[in-house]
C-alpha positions in Angstrom: 15.3 144.1 135.8 12.4 146.6 136.9 9.8 147.3 133.4 6.9 149.4 134.2 4.0 149.5 131.6 0.7 151.7 131.4 -1.8 151.9 128.9 -4.4 155.0 128.7 -7.7 155.2 127.4 -7.6 158.6 124.9 -10.3 159.3 122.8 -9.2 158.8 119.5 -9.9 162.2 117.0 -7.0 163.7 119.5 -4.3 161.3 118.2 -3.4 161.5 115.0 -3.0 165.1 115.5 -0.3 164.5 118.5 3.5 163.7 118.0 4.9 160.7 119.6 6.2 163.1 122.8 2.5 164.4 123.5 0.7 161.1 123.5 3.7 160.2 126.0 2.3 163.3 127.9 -1.3 161.5 128.3 0.4 158.2 129.9 0.8 159.0 133.5 4.1 157.2 135.0 3.1 155.4 139.3 3.8 159.1 140.8 2.5 161.7 138.6 -0.5 163.4 140.4 -2.8 162.3 137.6 -2.3 159.5 137.9 -4.5 157.5 141.0 -7.5 159.9 140.1 -7.4 158.2 136.8 -6.6 155.2 138.0 -9.6 155.3 140.0 -11.5 156.5 137.4 -10.2 153.1 134.7 -8.9 155.4 132.6 -5.3 154.0 132.9 -3.7 150.9 133.8 -0.3 150.1 134.8 1.9 147.0 135.9 5.0 146.5 137.2 7.9 144.1 135.4 5.0 141.5 134.0 4.4 143.7 130.8 6.9 141.6 127.9 4.9 138.2 130.6 1.9 139.3 129.7 3.0 139.5 125.8 4.3 136.1 126.2 2.1 134.5 127.4 -0.7 136.0 124.9 1.6 135.1 122.0 2.8 132.4 122.8 -0.4 130.5 123.6 -1.6 129.2 120.3 -3.6 132.4 119.0 -5.6 132.3 115.9 -4.1 135.9 114.7 -0.5 136.6 116.2 -1.1 140.8 115.6 -4.0 140.7 117.4 -2.8 138.3 120.0 -0.1 141.6 119.7 -2.4 143.9 120.3 -2.7 144.1 124.0 0.7 145.1 124.6 3.2 145.6 121.9 1.1 145.5 119.0 -0.8 148.7 117.6 0.8 151.8 115.5 3.9 152.0 116.8 5.8 155.7 116.9 8.5 156.7 118.1 10.8 160.4 118.3 14.4 159.9 119.1 17.5 158.7 117.9 20.2 155.8 118.1 22.4 155.8 120.4 25.1 153.6 119.6 26.2 152.8 123.2 22.3 153.3 124.9 20.0 152.3 122.2 17.2 153.9 121.6 16.9 157.2 123.2 13.8 159.0 123.1 10.0 158.4 122.9 8.4 155.1 122.3 5.3 154.1 122.1 2.2 152.5 120.6 -1.7 153.6 119.5 -4.4 151.8 119.5 -7.5 152.9 117.3 -10.2 152.0 118.7 -11.9 149.5 116.4 -8.1 147.5 117.2 -9.2 147.7 121.0 -12.4 146.0 120.8 -10.5 143.4 117.9 -8.2 143.1 121.2 -10.6 142.8 123.7 -12.6 140.6 121.7 -9.9 137.9 121.6 -9.0 138.9 125.7 -12.7 138.0 126.6 -11.7 133.7 124.7 -8.9 133.6 126.7 -9.9 132.0 130.4 -6.3 133.3 132.3 -5.5 131.1 135.4 -5.2 127.9 132.6 -3.4 130.1 130.5 -0.8 130.5 132.8 -1.2 127.3 134.6 -0.4 125.6 130.9 2.6 128.5 130.3 4.0 127.8 133.2 7.2 126.1 132.6 7.8 128.4 129.3 7.1 131.8 131.8 9.8 130.3 133.9 12.1 130.0 130.9 11.4 133.0 129.4 11.4 134.8 133.1 15.2 133.3 133.0 15.9 134.3 129.3 14.7 138.1 130.5 17.3 138.4 133.1 15.2 138.9 136.2 16.6 138.5 139.3 13.9 136.7 140.9 13.1 133.2 139.8 9.5 132.4 138.4 7.2 131.4 140.8 3.9 130.7 142.1 3.3 134.3 143.7 5.0 135.6 140.2 2.3 133.2 138.9 -0.7 134.8 140.5 1.0 138.5 140.6 0.4 137.4 136.8 -3.0 136.1 136.7 -4.4 139.0 138.1 -2.5 141.3 136.1 -3.7 139.4 132.6 -7.6 139.5 134.7 -7.4 143.4 135.5 -5.7 143.9 131.3 -8.9 142.1 130.3 -11.5 144.5 132.3 -9.9 147.1 131.2 -10.2 146.5 127.6 -14.3 145.7 127.6 -14.4 149.0 129.3 -12.6 150.9 126.8 -14.0 149.1 124.1 -17.5 149.2 125.4 -16.8 153.1 124.9 -14.8 153.0 121.7 -11.8 154.4 123.3 -8.7 154.1 121.8 -5.6 153.4 123.3 -2.1 154.8 124.1 0.6 152.0 125.4 3.9 152.9 126.9 6.7 150.9 128.4 9.1 152.3 131.0 12.3 151.3 132.0 
């Protein structure tokens, strides 16, 4: 199972005028020419395979507001363009949009989390989640360290976006 997750900071004023396909075009993938410069500028973040586990960890930690805990990964306004296919499920573009106030809420939530403690405390539950999601490799301490690093990077990414007053577009790619 290989699912990548991408976050892109954007100026809010353009979000309402763009279709899901146009919003998706704003979010570069690993090998797109604009990915590296945008990543280096702190405008895009991406993770391999850890998106679902990041969401699980953030929402399984007993957050006082599940809605806010969901914002960093699978929360916000869902936008989709496409159709259901009986054999393949949904075919098209599906992504999530966060307004600047939601980015600020998500950042405030993330700043309260001790990432190392969260991953350590959820170790058994994360191992169970990895099995239930059908990953080919088992949960390990190396994977826990990788997840901790990704969550720390996400925390910093949201802090920078919140400080700038940015909105965000999020996209999952299988």
